C-alpha positions in Angstrom: 0.0 0.0 0.0 2.8 2.4 0.8 4.3 1.8 -2.6 1.0 2.7 -4.2 0.7 5.9 -2.2 4.2 7.0 -3.2 3.2 6.4 -6.9 0.1 8.7 -6.5 2.2 11.3 -4.7 4.8 11.7 -7.5 2.1 11.4 -10.2 0.3 14.5 -9.0 3.5 16.4 -8.3 4.0 16.2 -12.1 0.6 15.9 -13.7 -0.8 19.2 -12.6 1.9 21.5 -13.8 0.6 23.8 -16.5 -3.0 23.4 -17.3 -5.2 20.4 -18.0 -8.2 19.7 -20.2 -11.6 19.6 -18.7 -14.5 17.3 -19.8 -15.2 13.9 -18.3 -13.1 11.7 -20.6 -10.6 8.8 -20.2 -7.5 8.1 -22.2 -5.4 5.0 -22.5 -3.5 5.9 -19.2 -6.8 5.9 -17.2 -6.5 9.7 -16.7 -10.0 11.1 -16.3 -10.3 14.8 -16.8 -12.9 17.6 -17.4 -12.7 18.9 -21.2 -12.4 22.6 -21.8 -11.3 25.3 -24.0 -8.2 27.0 -22.9 -8.2 30.7 -22.1 -4.8 32.4 -21.5 -4.2 34.1 -18.2 -1.4 36.7 -18.3 1.2 37.7 -15.6 1.3 34.4 -13.8 5.1 34.3 -13.4 6.0 33.7 -9.8 2.2 32.9 -8.9 2.1 30.8 -5.8 -0.4 27.9 -5.6 -1.1 24.8 -3.6 -2.7 21.4 -4.3 -4.6 18.7 -2.4 -4.9 15.2 -3.7 -7.7 13.0 -2.2 -7.5 9.3 -2.8 -10.7 7.3 -2.5 -11.9 3.8 -3.5 -10.5 0.4 -2.9 -7.9 -1.9 -4.5 -7.4 -2.9 -7.2 -8.6 0.6 -8.4 -8.2 3.8 -6.6 -9.5 7.3 -7.6 -7.2 10.3 -7.0 -8.9 13.7 -7.2 -6.7 16.8 -7.4 -7.8 20.3 -6.3 -5.7 23.4 -6.6 -5.8 27.1 -5.8 -5.1 28.3 -9.3 -8.0 30.7 -10.4 -9.2 31.0 -6.7 -6.4 32.5 -4.7 -2.6 32.5 -4.2 -2.7 30.0 -1.3 -2.1 32.4 1.7 0.4 30.8 4.0 -1.7 31.2 7.1 -4.5 29.2 5.5 -2.3 26.6 4.0 -0.5 25.9 7.4 -3.8 25.3 9.1 -4.7 22.4 6.8 -4.1 18.9 8.2 -3.9 15.8 5.8 -5.5 13.6 8.5 -8.5 15.8 8.9 -9.1 16.1 5.2 -8.8 12.2 4.9 -11.4 11.7 7.5 -13.8 14.3 6.1 -13.7 12.6 2.6 -13.7 9.1 4.0 -10.5 8.7 1.9 -7.6 6.3 1.8 -5.2 9.2 1.7 -5.0 13.0 1.4 -1.8 14.6 0.1 -0.8 18.3 0.5 1.3 19.5 -2.4 2.7 23.0 -2.0 3.5 25.7 -2.0 4.6 25.7 -5.6 5.4 28.7 -8.0 4.7 29.1 -11.6 7.5 29.9 -14.0 5.7 30.6 -17.3 4.2 34.1 -18.0 0.9 32.9 -19.4 -1.1 29.7 -18.7 -4.1 28.2 -20.4 -7.0 28.0 -17.8 -10.5 26.6 -18.2 -13.2 28.7 -19.8 -15.8 26.5 -18.0 -17.1 26.7 -14.4 -15.1 24.1 -12.5 -16.4 22.6 -9.2 -15.1 24.4 -6.1 -14.3 23.0 -2.6 -13.4 24.7 0.5 -10.7 23.0 2.6 -11.2 24.8 6.1 -11.1 28.3 4.7 -9.0 27.7 1.6 -11.0 27.6 -1.6 -9.9 25.3 -4.4 -11.0 24.0 -7.8 -11.2 20.4 -8.9 -8.8 20.1 -11.7 -8.5 16.3 -12.6 -9.3 12.8 -11.6 -7.0 10.0 -12.2 -8.0 6.3 -12.0 -5.0 4.5 -10.6 -4.9 0.7 -11.1 -2.9 -1.7 -9.2 -0.8 -2.4 -12.2 0.1 1.4 -12.6 0.9 1.7 -8.9 3.2 -1.3 -8.7 5.6 0.3 -11.1 6.7 2.3 -8.2 7.7 5.9 -7.6 9.2 7.9 -10.4 12.8 8.9 -9.5 14.2 12.4 -9.9 15.3 13.0 -13.6 13.1 10.1 -14.7 10.6 11.0 -17.4 7.0 10.4 -16.9 4.4 10.8 -19.8 0.8 12.2 -19.3 -2.0 12.8 -21.8 -3.1 16.4 -21.3 -4.2 19.4 -23.1 -1.8 22.2 -21.9 -0.5 25.5 -23.0 2.2 27.6 -21.3 3.9 30.8 -22.7 7.2 32.1 -21.7 7.7 35.8 -22.9 10.4 37.0 -25.2 13.2 38.7 -23.2 12.7 36.6 -20.1 15.0 33.9 -18.8 13.9 30.2 -18.7 15.6 27.4 -16.9 16.6 24.3 -18.8 17.6 20.8 -17.8 19.4 19.2 -20.7 19.9 15.5 -20.8 21.9 13.7 -23.6 18.7 13.2 -25.4 16.2 16.0 -24.6 15.8 19.5 -23.2 13.3 20.2 -20.5 12.0 23.7 -19.4 11.0 24.5 -15.8 7.4 25.0 -15.4 7.1 25.4 -11.7 9.4 25.3 -8.6 8.6 24.0 -5.1 9.3 25.0 -1.5 8.4 21.7 -0.2 11.9 20.5 0.2 14.0 23.7 0.0 12.0 26.4 1.8 14.5 29.0 0.7 14.0 28.7 -3.0 12.6 31.8 -4.7 12.4 33.2 -8.2 15.4 35.3 -7.4 17.5 32.3 -6.4 16.7 30.1 -9.4 19.8 31.2 -11.3 22.0 29.6 -8.6 19.9 26.4 -8.6 22.6 24.3 -10.3 24.7 24.3 -7.1 21.9 22.5 -5.3 21.3 19.7 -7.9 22.9 16.4 -8.2 22.2 15.7 -11.8 22.9 12.4 -13.6 26.2 12.2 -15.6 25.9 14.1 -18.9 23.1 16.4 -17.7 23.3 20.2 -17.6 21.4 23.0 -16.0 21.4 26.2 -18.2 19.8 29.6 -18.2 18.5 30.8 -21.6 17.3 34.3 -22.3 14.5 34.0 -24.9 14.9 35.9 -28.4 11.2 35.0 -29.0 8.2 33.8 -27.1 8.4 30.1 -26.1 5.1 28.2 -26.3 4.7 24.8 -24.9 1.5 23.2 -26.2 0.0 19.8 -25.9 -3.4 19.3 -27.5 -5.8 16.4 -28.5 -4.8 14.2 -25.5 -1.3 13.9 -26.8 1.5 13.1 -24.4 3.4 15.6 -22.4 6.7 14.4 -20.9 7.6 15.7 -17.4 10.4 15.2 -15.1 11.3 16.6 -11.6 14.7 17.3 -10.0 15.4 16.2 -6.4 13.8 19.4 -5.0 10.5 18.6 -6.8 10.8 21.4 -9.3 8.9 20.4 -12.4 10.1 20.5 -16.1 8.5 19.7 -19.4 10.2 18.2 -22.4 10.4 20.4 -25.5 9.4 18.5 -28.6 
């Protein structure tokens, strides 16, 4: 059971970066989401957000529902600190509740739903329901994704990084990944101002590089029509998406 919960935790640390489609549909990875048109929201660079994942159901199939504060608020620290995973688990009669945050967006624009999404209030903190994932025993037994290990997700997403701004790249021997969000869950001192020095804190695999790139043009990361987006995290749980 612990192995399954570790899988769910790392799944949602990666699946909710950028935006997701919204219509109740399933794809071949058992990801159930609510379909939507994407409306771009400007000036989100540095936006703080938090997430809660509620796991219900029974083996061999579990349902994990993700809620986050994007589009509601910026996850005020006082309200976030008051939340208790054990209390949420009991209120939802759940197998598990996972608190994920605070996290901070790196892109300048993000695609958000143009539909009215269900809202839930945790204590006094309002969140929107963003996705539901059906986690089978077979999926869970694959185990937890390790740092720098790629994970694929079927999602409709769009993120824009503005011309003239800096982006942070992880470069493997095969691919280049762009940071989408950073986390303070492990390193509470990490800020947008300290990201240029991030390399000194990372223990990357052999052949990998961390680079800072100043954009000559807008950079747009888009995944539509339930195509696969490939995500990795570093050991500080900062999230990056592969460039095609």
